[in-house]
N, CA and C atoms as an extended XYZ file, in Angstrom:
348
Properties=species:S:1:pos:R:3:atomname:S:1:resname:S:1:resid:I:1 pbc="F F F"
N         0.850       -1.032        0.028 N   MET     1
C         0.203       -0.175       -0.232 CA  MET     1
C         0.931        1.069        0.138 C   MET     1
N         0.280        2.009       -0.648 N   ASN     2
C         1.098        3.550       -0.766 CA  ASN     2
C         0.700        4.089        0.336 C   ASN     2
N         1.466        5.576        0.835 N   ALA     3
C         1.051        5.950        1.491 CA  ALA     3
C        -0.381        6.605        1.235 C   ALA     3
N        -0.802        6.871       -0.229 N   THR     4
C        -2.033        8.112       -0.703 CA  THR     4
C        -2.916        6.827       -0.688 C   THR     4
N        -2.741        5.714       -0.659 N   PHE     5
C        -4.021        5.015       -0.293 CA  PHE     5
C        -4.355        4.708        1.197 C   PHE     5
N        -3.104        3.951        1.774 N   ALA     6
C        -3.588        3.839        3.297 CA  ALA     6
C        -3.832        5.280        3.755 C   ALA     6
N        -3.796        5.954        3.322 N   GLN     7
C        -4.153        7.541        4.296 CA  GLN     7
C        -5.648        7.626        3.696 C   GLN     7
N        -5.677        6.956        2.387 N   ARG     8
C        -7.621        7.072        2.412 CA  ARG     8
C        -8.501        5.782        3.065 C   ARG     8
N        -7.717        4.856        3.124 N   LEU     9
C        -8.119        4.120        3.699 CA  LEU     9
C        -8.833        4.420        5.387 C   LEU     9
N        -8.248        5.170        5.725 N   VAL    10
C        -8.226        5.285        7.278 CA  VAL    10
C        -9.283        6.765        7.428 C   VAL    10
N        -8.607        7.543        6.199 N   ILE    11
C        -9.878        8.565        6.091 CA  ILE    11
C       -11.458        7.973        6.150 C   ILE    11
N       -11.288        7.602        5.299 N   GLU    12
C       -12.829        6.270        5.253 CA  GLU    12
C       -13.543        6.344        6.381 C   GLU    12
N       -12.784        4.990        6.576 N   ASP    13
C       -13.567        4.283        7.527 CA  ASP    13
C       -13.595        5.302        8.525 C   ASP    13
N       -12.762        5.957        9.285 N   ARG    14
C       -13.524        6.784       10.027 CA  ARG    14
C       -14.611        7.881        9.663 C   ARG    14
N       -14.539        8.679        8.376 N   ALA    15
C       -15.768        8.950        7.669 CA  ALA    15
C       -16.954        8.198        7.898 C   ALA    15
N       -17.019        7.147        7.487 N   GLU    16
C       -18.112        5.695        7.309 CA  GLU    16
C       -18.731        5.419        9.045 C   GLU    16
N       -17.220        5.512        9.704 N   ASP    17
C       -18.538        5.222       11.259 CA  ASP    17
C       -18.368        6.624       12.029 C   ASP    17
N       -18.376        7.502       11.164 N   ALA    18
C       -18.526        8.932       12.238 CA  ALA    18
C       -19.997        9.217       11.416 C   ALA    18
N       -20.298        8.209       10.104 N   GLY    19
C       -21.768        8.788        9.771 CA  GLY    19
C       -21.749        9.492        8.632 C   GLY    19
N       -20.676       10.421        8.538 N   PHE    20
C       -20.129       11.269        7.093 CA  PHE    20
C       -20.483       10.690        5.933 C   PHE    20
N       -19.831        9.372        5.880 N   MET    21
C       -19.541        8.805        4.517 CA  MET    21
C       -20.506        7.708        4.175 C   MET    21
N       -21.068        7.079        3.171 N   ALA    22
C       -22.228        6.075        2.874 CA  ALA    22
C       -21.149        4.637        2.724 C   ALA    22
N       -21.239        3.913        3.042 N   PRO    23
C       -20.480        2.687        2.669 CA  PRO    23
C       -20.664        2.209        1.363 C   PRO    23
N       -21.328        3.120        0.268 N   ASP    24
C       -21.351        2.677       -1.317 CA  ASP    24
C       -20.397        3.966       -1.943 C   ASP    24
N       -19.963        4.933       -0.777 N   ASP    25
C       -18.845        5.760       -1.399 CA  ASP    25
C       -17.761        5.907       -1.326 C   ASP    25
N       -17.334        4.637       -0.797 N   ARG    26
C       -16.571        4.148       -0.768 CA  ARG    26
C       -15.215        4.247       -2.360 C   ARG    26
N       -14.119        4.633       -1.919 N   LEU    27
C       -13.295        4.135       -2.883 CA  LEU    27
C       -12.716        3.363       -2.364 C   LEU    27
N       -12.272        2.572       -1.433 N   THR    28
C       -11.380        1.409       -0.772 CA  THR    28
C       -12.297        0.433        0.083 C   THR    28
N       -11.607       -0.340        0.236 N   CYS    29
C       -12.307       -1.543        0.897 CA  CYS    29
C       -11.338       -1.843        1.911 C   CYS    29
N       -12.384       -1.871        3.144 N   HIS    30
C       -11.866       -1.820        4.420 CA  HIS    30
C       -11.504       -3.633        4.418 C   HIS    30
N       -12.220       -4.537        4.018 N   VAL    31
C       -12.514       -5.712        4.010 CA  VAL    31
C       -10.893       -6.109        3.441 C   VAL    31
N       -11.034       -5.963        2.376 N   HIS    32
C       -10.113       -6.552        1.462 CA  HIS    32
C        -8.537       -5.424        1.584 C   HIS    32
N        -8.664       -4.662        2.384 N   GLY    33
C        -7.587       -3.498        2.258 CA  GLY    33
C        -6.814       -3.444        0.639 C   GLY    33
N        -7.560       -2.842       -0.174 N   ARG    34
C        -7.814       -2.567       -1.948 CA  ARG    34
C        -8.298       -1.519       -2.374 C   ARG    34
N        -8.024       -0.946       -3.423 N   TRP    35
C        -9.298        0.019       -4.000 CA  TRP    35
C        -9.992       -0.844       -4.377 C   TRP    35
N       -11.345       -0.092       -4.479 N   ILE    36
C       -13.012       -0.879       -4.321 CA  ILE    36
C       -12.756       -1.588       -5.974 C   ILE    36
N       -11.856       -1.467       -6.657 N   HIS    37
C       -12.180       -1.230       -8.263 CA  HIS    37
C       -11.520       -2.896       -8.558 C   HIS    37
N       -10.618       -2.598       -7.653 N   GLN    38
C        -9.321       -3.913       -7.283 CA  GLN    38
C        -9.887       -5.328       -6.882 C   GLN    38
N       -11.058       -5.351       -6.077 N   CYS    39
C       -12.041       -6.314       -5.174 CA  CYS    39
C       -13.326       -6.409       -5.309 C   CYS    39
N       -13.895       -5.852       -6.125 N   VAL    40
C       -15.039       -5.692       -6.390 CA  VAL    40
C       -15.792       -6.680       -6.638 C   VAL    40
N       -14.900       -7.441       -7.487 N   SER    41
C       -15.163       -9.225       -8.194 CA  SER    41
C       -15.833       -9.779       -7.069 C   SER    41
N       -14.996       -9.431       -5.787 N   SER    42
C       -14.749      -10.560       -5.139 CA  SER    42
C       -16.276      -10.956       -4.638 C   SER    42
N       -16.685      -12.420       -4.275 N   PRO    43
C       -17.848      -12.297       -3.873 CA  PRO    43
C       -18.750      -11.833       -2.409 C   PRO    43
N       -17.592      -11.522       -1.654 N   VAL    44
C       -18.011      -10.570       -0.462 CA  VAL    44
C       -18.564       -9.182       -0.503 C   VAL    44
N       -18.485       -8.716       -1.923 N   HIS    45
C       -18.997       -7.664       -2.433 CA  HIS    45
C       -20.478       -8.414       -3.036 C   HIS    45
N       -20.722       -9.526       -3.034 N   VAL    46
C       -22.469       -9.726       -3.634 CA  VAL    46
C       -23.552       -9.423       -2.795 C   VAL    46
N       -24.365       -9.076       -2.739 N   ASN    47
C       -25.337       -8.767       -1.439 CA  ASN    47
C       -26.801       -8.547       -1.921 C   ASN    47
N       -26.777      -10.256       -1.603 N   GLN    48
C       -28.833      -10.477       -2.596 CA  GLN    48
C       -30.011       -8.863       -2.223 C   GLN    48
N       -29.568       -8.819       -0.832 N   VAL    49
C       -31.017       -7.815        0.059 CA  VAL    49
C       -30.651       -6.346       -0.864 C   VAL    49
N       -29.184       -5.775       -0.500 N   THR    50
C       -29.056       -4.705       -1.227 CA  THR    50
C       -29.197       -4.815       -2.746 C   THR    50
N       -28.704       -4.990       -3.155 N   ARG    51
C       -28.318       -5.845       -4.832 CA  ARG    51
C       -27.505       -5.476       -5.269 C   ARG    51
N       -26.043       -5.242       -4.531 N   HIS    52
C       -25.044       -4.764       -5.108 CA  HIS    52
C       -24.591       -6.460       -5.511 C   HIS    52
N       -24.160       -5.718       -7.143 N   ARG    53
C       -23.343       -7.311       -7.551 CA  ARG    53
C       -24.721       -8.200       -7.828 C   ARG    53
N       -25.845       -8.099       -7.977 N   TRP    54
C       -27.329       -9.020       -7.597 CA  TRP    54
C       -27.838       -8.534       -8.802 C   TRP    54
N       -28.267      -10.020       -9.409 N   CYS    55
C       -29.553       -9.975      -10.270 CA  CYS    55
C       -30.664      -10.190       -9.333 C   CYS    55
N       -31.825       -9.540       -9.556 N   ARG    56
C       -33.090       -9.965       -8.423 CA  ARG    56
C       -33.409      -11.399       -9.373 C   ARG    56
N       -33.775      -10.679      -10.997 N   ALA    57
C       -34.564      -11.734      -11.514 CA  ALA    57
C       -34.341      -13.199      -11.571 C   ALA    57
N       -32.709      -13.459      -11.608 N   CYS    58
C       -32.089      -14.297      -12.145 CA  CYS    58
C       -31.616      -15.056      -11.214 C   CYS    58
N       -31.465      -14.486       -9.783 N   ARG    59
C       -30.581      -14.895       -8.892 CA  ARG    59
C       -29.432      -15.284       -8.793 C   ARG    59
N       -28.747      -14.120       -9.262 N   THR    60
C       -27.121      -14.985       -9.567 CA  THR    60
C       -26.221      -13.447       -9.610 C   THR    60
N       -25.131      -13.609       -9.169 N   PRO    61
C       -24.080      -12.311       -8.872 CA  PRO    61
C       -24.173      -12.078      -10.360 C   PRO    61
N       -23.914      -10.196      -10.580 N   LEU    62
C       -23.475       -9.891      -11.349 CA  LEU    62
C       -21.846      -10.031      -12.150 C   LEU    62
N       -22.413      -10.499      -13.250 N   GLY    63
C       -20.812      -10.365      -13.270 CA  GLY    63
C       -20.318       -8.756      -13.830 C   GLY    63
N       -18.875       -8.817      -13.811 N   ILE    64
C       -17.950       -7.538      -13.922 CA  ILE    64
C       -16.910       -7.512      -14.798 C   ILE    64
N       -16.689       -6.215      -15.338 N   VAL    65
C       -15.543       -5.978      -16.756 CA  VAL    65
C       -14.649       -4.680      -16.030 C   VAL    65
N       -13.698       -4.792      -15.632 N   ILE    66
C       -12.971       -3.507      -15.316 CA  ILE    66
C       -11.796       -3.255      -16.324 C   ILE    66
N       -11.738       -2.523      -16.734 N   ASP    67
C       -10.703       -1.825      -17.701 CA  ASP    67
C        -9.948       -0.427      -17.484 C   ASP    67
N        -8.882       -1.227      -17.064 N   GLU    68
C        -8.108        0.031      -16.072 CA  GLU    68
C        -7.555        0.761      -17.301 C   GLU    68
N        -7.101        0.473      -18.662 N   LEU    69
C        -6.907        1.437      -19.786 CA  LEU    69
C        -7.680        2.502      -19.815 C   LEU    69
N        -9.607        1.938      -20.004 N   THR    70
C        -9.921        2.992      -20.124 CA  THR    70
C       -11.028        3.675      -19.402 C   THR    70
N       -10.468        3.174      -18.051 N   ARG    71
C       -11.034        2.985      -16.600 CA  ARG    71
C       -12.964        3.190      -17.336 C   ARG    71
N       -13.166        2.153      -17.699 N   ASP    72
C       -14.636        1.552      -17.605 CA  ASP    72
C       -15.197        0.823      -16.524 C   ASP    72
N       -16.539        0.816      -16.182 N   VAL    73
C       -16.441       -0.265      -15.090 CA  VAL    73
C       -17.622       -0.820      -16.231 C   VAL    73
N       -18.154       -2.223      -16.204 N   LEU    74
C       -19.321       -3.229      -16.686 CA  LEU    74
C       -19.823       -3.534      -15.692 C   LEU    74
N       -20.875       -3.664      -15.456 N   MET    75
C       -21.604       -4.952      -14.361 CA  MET    75
C       -22.807       -5.416      -14.920 C   MET    75
N       -23.173       -6.773      -15.546 N   ARG    76
C       -24.616       -7.145      -15.842 CA  ARG    76
C       -24.731       -8.085      -15.564 C   ARG    76
N       -25.889       -9.112      -15.414 N   CYS    77
C       -26.144      -10.661      -15.322 CA  CYS    77
C       -26.110      -11.116      -16.852 C   CYS    77
N       -24.736      -11.958      -16.520 N   GLN    78
C       -24.201      -13.270      -17.525 CA  GLN    78
C       -25.696      -14.151      -18.019 C   GLN    78
N       -26.885      -13.948      -17.703 N   ARG    79
C       -28.233      -14.870      -17.813 CA  ARG    79
C       -29.057      -13.917      -18.638 C   ARG    79
N       -29.471      -12.860      -18.156 N   CYS    80
C       -30.675      -11.582      -18.906 CA  CYS    80
C       -29.618      -11.294      -19.618 C   CYS    80
N       -28.649      -10.339      -18.785 N   GLY    81
C       -28.122       -9.218      -19.471 CA  GLY    81
C       -28.951       -7.532      -18.917 C   GLY    81
N       -29.149       -8.124      -17.540 N   GLU    82
C       -29.791       -6.642      -17.199 CA  GLU    82
C       -29.078       -6.790      -15.882 C   GLU    82
N       -29.757       -6.922      -14.668 N   GLY    83
C       -29.360       -6.246      -13.446 CA  GLY    83
C       -29.084       -5.364      -12.941 C   GLY    83
N       -29.546       -4.186      -13.287 N   GLY    84
C       -29.358       -2.743      -13.046 CA  GLY    84
C       -30.119       -2.306      -11.494 C   GLY    84
N       -29.334       -1.628      -11.085 N   SER    85
C       -30.304       -1.135       -9.568 CA  SER    85
C       -29.542       -0.398       -9.314 C   SER    85
N       -29.889        0.917       -8.243 N   ALA    86
C       -29.524        1.631       -7.574 CA  ALA    86
C       -27.812        1.129       -7.180 C   ALA    86
N       -28.175        0.091       -6.744 N   ALA    87
C       -26.709       -0.238       -5.431 CA  ALA    87
C       -25.473       -0.177       -6.513 C   ALA    87
N       -26.238       -0.975       -7.674 N   THR    88
C       -24.961       -1.273       -9.113 CA  THR    88
C       -24.681       -0.157       -9.457 C   THR    88
N       -25.718        1.126       -9.756 N   THR    89
C       -24.982        2.421      -10.412 CA  THR    89
C       -23.977        2.883       -9.006 C   THR    89
N       -24.149        2.883       -8.172 N   ARG    90
C       -23.386        3.540       -7.358 CA  ARG    90
C       -22.029        2.963       -6.924 C   ARG    90
N       -21.957        1.356       -7.319 N   LEU    91
C       -20.970        0.817       -7.298 CA  LEU    91
C       -19.895        1.379       -8.389 C   LEU    91
N       -20.696        0.988       -9.872 N   ILE    92
C       -20.040        1.098      -10.785 CA  ILE    92
C       -19.397        2.936      -10.896 C   ILE    92
N       -19.981        3.851      -10.300 N   ALA    93
C       -19.167        5.058      -10.258 CA  ALA    93
C       -18.195        5.260       -8.741 C   ALA    93
N       -18.668        4.064       -8.146 N   ALA    94
C       -17.202        3.841       -7.093 CA  ALA    94
C       -15.923        3.167       -7.563 C   ALA    94
N       -16.382        2.667       -8.610 N   CYS    95
C       -15.131        1.819       -9.204 CA  CYS    95
C       -14.536        2.439      -10.041 C   CYS    95
N       -15.339        3.782      -10.633 N   ARG    96
C       -14.404        4.581      -11.752 CA  ARG    96
C       -13.838        5.592      -10.950 C   ARG    96
N       -14.195        6.020       -9.790 N   LYS    97
C       -13.980        7.283       -8.972 CA  LYS    97
C       -11.709        6.484       -8.519 C   LYS    97
N       -12.714        5.365       -7.703 N   SER    98
C       -11.383        4.197       -7.509 CA  SER    98
C       -10.126        4.177       -8.405 C   SER    98
N       -10.578        4.074       -9.313 N   LEU    99
C        -9.535        3.691      -10.703 CA  LEU    99
C        -8.747        4.897      -11.084 C   LEU    99
N        -9.643        6.270      -10.984 N   ARG   100
C        -8.616        7.669      -11.207 CA  ARG   100
C        -7.643        7.309      -10.067 C   ARG   100
N        -8.555        7.139       -9.062 N   ALA   101
C        -7.739        7.824       -7.932 CA  ALA   101
C        -6.114        6.991       -7.393 C   ALA   101
N        -6.615        5.713       -7.756 N   ALA   102
C        -5.666        4.936       -7.818 CA  ALA   102
C        -4.208        4.769       -8.723 C   ALA   102
N        -4.694        5.917      -10.137 N   THR   103
C        -3.776        6.353      -11.151 CA  THR   103
C        -3.418        7.790      -10.626 C   THR   103
N        -3.891        8.590       -9.457 N   GLY   104
C        -3.231        9.746       -9.480 CA  GLY   104
C        -4.205       11.270       -9.926 C   GLY   104
N        -5.146       10.778      -10.201 N   GLU   105
C        -6.196       11.584      -11.517 CA  GLU   105
C        -7.057       11.877      -10.574 C   GLU   105
N        -6.992       12.018       -8.700 N   ALA   106
C        -7.903       12.170       -8.231 CA  ALA   106
C        -8.028       13.309       -7.706 C   ALA   106
N        -7.486       14.403       -8.351 N   ARG   107
C        -8.169       15.977       -8.431 CA  ARG   107
C        -9.521       16.344       -7.815 C   ARG   107
N       -10.324       15.617       -8.907 N   HIS   108
C       -11.664       16.222       -8.362 CA  HIS   108
C       -12.273       15.110       -7.450 C   HIS   108
N       -11.490       14.798       -7.233 N   ILE   109
C       -12.411       14.075       -5.778 CA  ILE   109
C       -12.563       14.473       -4.659 C   ILE   109
N       -13.225       14.438       -4.296 N   THR   110
C       -13.453       14.865       -2.691 CA  THR   110
C       -12.586       14.788       -1.633 C   THR   110
N       -11.179       15.898       -1.176 N   PRO   111
C       -10.856       15.056       -0.074 CA  PRO   111
C       -11.664       14.704        1.291 C   PRO   111
N       -11.452       14.329        2.010 N   LEU   112
C       -12.119       13.982        3.059 CA  LEU   112
C       -10.953       14.555        4.382 C   LEU   112
N       -10.564       15.426        4.313 N   ALA   113
C        -9.521       15.112        5.279 CA  ALA   113
C       -10.275       16.091        6.506 C   ALA   113
N       -11.863       16.729        6.439 N   ALA   114
C       -12.233       16.292        7.667 CA  ALA   114
C       -12.731       15.893        8.368 C   ALA   114
N       -12.811       15.053        7.959 N   CYS   115
C       -12.963       13.566        8.736 CA  CYS   115
C       -12.114       12.906        9.464 C   CYS   115
N       -10.748       13.065        8.836 N   ALA   116
C        -9.221       12.466        9.517 CA  ALA   116
C        -9.295       12.040       10.662 C   ALA   116
């Protein structure tokens, strides 16, 4: 972990614990100790209740493709091609921001220094 990542992880942990940040808005993962785009494919990130990486219609985890060159993220059901939800939209947005932050392009990502 580089210092930037380690600091961001601590800041997000504190912000989430204090109620200043929703878990969906994190760019880091406190479970895996990685940027969210690096571990979102883990079964740990599938939640049937909140529909994070979950297709309700097919009762199956959504597939995920992350292209680090184009910084694009795609999540969809491999059975029906759907699976979109508010949780999916937020997770895709977090992964895209995480990709930018990991490559040092996080100038436009709001720092959470007030929560540190």
